[in-house]
C-alpha positions, -999 to +999 in steps of 0.1 A: +108+055+112+095+059+076+080+035+051+078+031+013+048+009+004+029-004-025-009-008-024-030-028-050-065-041-057-080-071-073-070-058-108-034-053-096-034-016-101-004-003-083+002+028-060+035+036-043+037+059-014+057+070+016+046+076+052+058+078+088+029+056+100+023+026+079-006+012+099-024+046+098-018+051+061-029+017+051-060+020+072-068+054+054-064+037+020-087+009+031-113+035+041-109+053+008-095+085+024-062+104+020-057+097-017-081+103-046-062+077-067-064+050-042-101+058-034-110+058-072-093+024-078-101+009-044-065+001-036-070-018-004-042-044-002-007-037+011+016-060-010+051-045-003+068-022+022+103-012+032+114+006+064+138+035+066+153+055+094+158+087+073+130+104+055+153+115+027+162+079+019+125+069+020+116+097-004+145+088-027+134+051-028+097+061-034+107+083-063+130+055-077+102+029-076+076+053-091+100+058-120+102+021-127+082+003-154+053-017-141+070-050-148+099-040-125+075-031-097+057-064-101+091-082-099+099-064-067+065-074-052+068-110-063+104-113-050+091-110-014+053-116-017+048-141-046+011-147-037+003-109-035-011-114+000-024-084+019+004-079+044-018-058+066-043-086+073-023-098+102-026-063+118-064-067+124-073-036+104-109-031+097-116-034+060-142-007+059-143-003+022-152-040+018-175-045+048-210-030+048-221-014+080-241-036+104-278-029+105-296-026+138 
């Protein structure tokens, strides 16, 4: 299984990616690893994803979305997630980038 996904931040900067493990990849983005762009802009919210059985279809869709104007990407997100909720919150992922380490 493969996923095309869109990450964002408080400023609604957008990043589109493709992965074979959505949970792992989103967790990496939240920790600020795996992508210089997502680390730089602290893209820590999953606002859209689509599932594919074939990697070629996923890559094709990712490229198509990346070629869109920002307004069309926003329209896609709002069509399924009008409140821009972090869809990964229900997974129980640790938001490392936002939570300071506990002191002992």
